[in-house]
N, C-alpha and C positions, 0 to 999 in steps of 0.2 A: 504494499500499499504506499501511496505517496500523499504527503500533506504539506501545506504552506502554513508555517507557524509564525504568528505575530505575537512576539513575547515582550512584555514590559521590562525595560532595563533601567535601572536607577542605582547610582552608586551608593547613596545613603539618603537619609530622611531630609537632608538640607539642601540637596540639589534637585533640579527638575528632571524628571524621568521622561522616557519616550518608548515607542514601540519600535522594535527591530524585526525584520522578516527573515526567516530561515526556511528554505525548502529542505525536506528530508524525505527519503524514499527507502524502499526495501524494508519496510516496517511490517512485521507479522500481525495480523488481526488479533492474535492471542497475546500480544505484547500488552503489558500494563502501561498506563499513561506515564508513570514515573520511569519505567524502563525505557520508554520512548525518549524521555528527556535525557536519561543517561546516555543513550545512543547519540543524541544531538551533541551533548557536551563532549563525548569522546571525539567526535569529528571536528568540533571547534578547537579542541586541544591539539589534536594530531595535525590538522591543517593550519594551525596558528591564525585562525580567522578572528577569534575574539575570546575574551575571558569567558569561561564556562558560565552558564546560567545558574545562578544560585537559587536553590528552592529547599524547603525544609521537609524532612521526612525521618522516620524512625523505624516503627514497627512494620510497616507495609502490610498490616493485617486488619486495618480499620479499627484499631484499638486506641491509639495514642491521640489522634486528631491533629498531628503536627503538619500533615501533608496538604492542608487546605489551600487550594488555588481556585481562582475565579475564572472559569472556562466557558467561553462563548456566552457570557452573561449570566452564568449560574454558578453558585458555589458548589465546588466538587464536580461540576460538569453535568452532562446531559443524561443522568440516570438518577433513579430515586433510592433513598435509604442506603447510600454508600459514601464512603470517603473517596478522595482522589486517588489514593493508592489502590483502590478496588475497581477503578474505572479501566476498562480495556479498550483498545483502539478499534475492536469490531463494533463499537457503538457509533463510530463515525464512518463516513463514506470515503472511498478512495478519491483523492483529489481535494477533499475538504480544506477550507481555510479555517484555522483554529486560533482564537484570540485567547491569550493566557495572561492574567493580571493577578496581583496580590489582593488580599483583603483590603477594602477601602473603608477606613474609619479613623477618625482623630485619635481614638484611644489605642489603635494599632499602627504605630508609626513604622514606616518601611526601614528595614535594616540594610537590605541590598536585594535588588531585582524582585523576586517573588517572596522573599522572606520578610515577615513582619514581626514586631515585637508584641507578643500576646501576654506579657507579664501582667498586664492590667487584670486579667481573669484570676491570676495568682493572688493579686492584692485583694480582690473581692473575697476570695476563699479565706485568705488570712483574716479579714475583717470579721468573718463569721465566728471565729474563735473556736474553742474546743467544746466537747460534750462531757459533762460531769458523769463519771462512772466509778464504781468501786473496783479497785484492783484486787487481784487475787485469783482464786481458782475460777475456772470457767462455769458459769451458772447453768443450771439445768434449762434445756431449751423451752420448757413449759412454764418457767418461773415467771415470766412476763407475758401475759396474754396479749397477742396482737390480732386485730381483726384482719381477716383474710383479704378483704377488699382494699383495705388501706395498705397492707403489706405489698399487695400486687402494684398498687399506685406508687408506692415508695420505691420499689425496684425499678419500675419503668422510669421514674424520674432520675434514679441513680445511674441509669445507662448513659447519661450525658457525658461526653468525653471532652467537653470544653474546646472544640475545634474552632469556634468562632463563626461557623457558617450562618448562624442566626443573625449575627451583627453584620455580616457581609451582605445578607439578603435584604435586611431592613432598610428602607429609604431614610430612616432616622439614625441608623447605626445603633439601635437599641439592643441592650443585653438582657432584656427582661425575660426572655425564654431561658437563658442560661441561669440567671439568678433565681428564677422561679423554680427550676429544676433542682438546684442546690438547696434552696429553702424547703421545698417540698419533701425531698427524700428524707430529711431529718424531722421536719415538723409533723409528718404523718405517723412517726413512730414514737412509742413512749420514751425511748431513751433520749429523744431530741427535744422533749418538751420543757425541760428545765430552763434552757437558755433561749427558747424559741423567740420570745419578744425582743430580747436584746439582739439576737442574731439577725433577725430581719431588718431591724432598724439600722444596724451597723452595715450590713451588706448593701442595702439600697442607698444609704448615704455615700458609701464608697464608690458605688456604681455612678452616681451623679457627679461625685468629685472628679472622677477620672475622664469625664467628658462623653460618656455614652448618652445617646438620645432617649426619648420617651417612646412608648408603644402607642401606635395609633390604629391597631387592630386591622392591619392588612393581612396578617397571618402568613406573610412570605417566610417567617422564621421556621414555622411548622412545616411548610411545604419543602423547605430545603434542608431540614435537619437529617443528617445521615443516620441518627439513631431514633428517628421518629418520635421525638419528644413532643408531647401534646400541649396545645395552647392553654389548656385548663390549668397548667402550672403557673401561667401568668395571672390568671384569676385568683388562684390561691394565694400567690405572692401579694396581690393587692389586698386581699381580705386579711392576710396575716399582718401586713404593714399597718392597715387601718386599725385592726385590733390591738396592735402593740401600742399605738398612741393612746388608747383608752384603758390599757392594762388587761386586755381580754384576749384570750386565745381563740382565734377564728379558725374553724375547720376547713 
C-alpha cells in the first residue's frame, strides 16, 4: 500500500509548527499505524532526509494511552474503541492522504512534533489525594458489601487510561470525562467515600487551574474514547461537585 503522509512538525512549544509531506509505499495492510511511522523514520534516517518524526508510545497494546495521535480529524484515527497503536493500515485505502497531528489543547503543550506534555492529567490525579484505609492483612472479600450495579459502574470508569482523546475531541478542550471517570470509580465504592467531597473539589479546581475548558454537552469525548467511557460520569462529577459544596454526598 502507498500513502501520502502530512505530518505536523514542530521543534518545541515555543516555535511555530507546520505540516510536512512524506510519501511512503510498500506498507503491508497488516502493519500497525505506529509500525508504519517506524518505517517512515527508518527511511528518513537512512536517506538523511530529515530528523525522524517524534511520537509517543510505550505498551502498543492499548493499555497506556501514550500513543494518542490526531489522525484525519479524529483522536486515535478512523476506528472506534481503540488507541492509535491498535489502528492498522487496512483501515485506510491504498493511495490515501493521511493528516497526522498532536493533541490540540492549552493544557497539553507540544514537546516536539507529535509528542505533547500530558502531565496535567497527573497533576489532577495528585490533587485527588489518597484513600484512607487500614493497613495490615487482606480483609475478607465479603467484609465490605458493594452493590453489584455500582461495582460494575466503578470498574467501567476505572478503565480510563488517561490518553487525552476526550480533551482532543472536545471543541473546548474539556477534561470533564477524564475527571468524571477518576472521581466516579472511587466515589461509587465504599472505600472512596471518606475523602469523596474533598477529592472532587480538589480535582475540579486543579482541572480549571490547568486551563482545561468546560463541557458543553457535544459528547464528542464519549464518541472518541478508546475505552468507551460513558458521559454519565460527567453527570456524576457535576452532582458530586455540587453536593460537596453543601456537604452532602451525591450518588
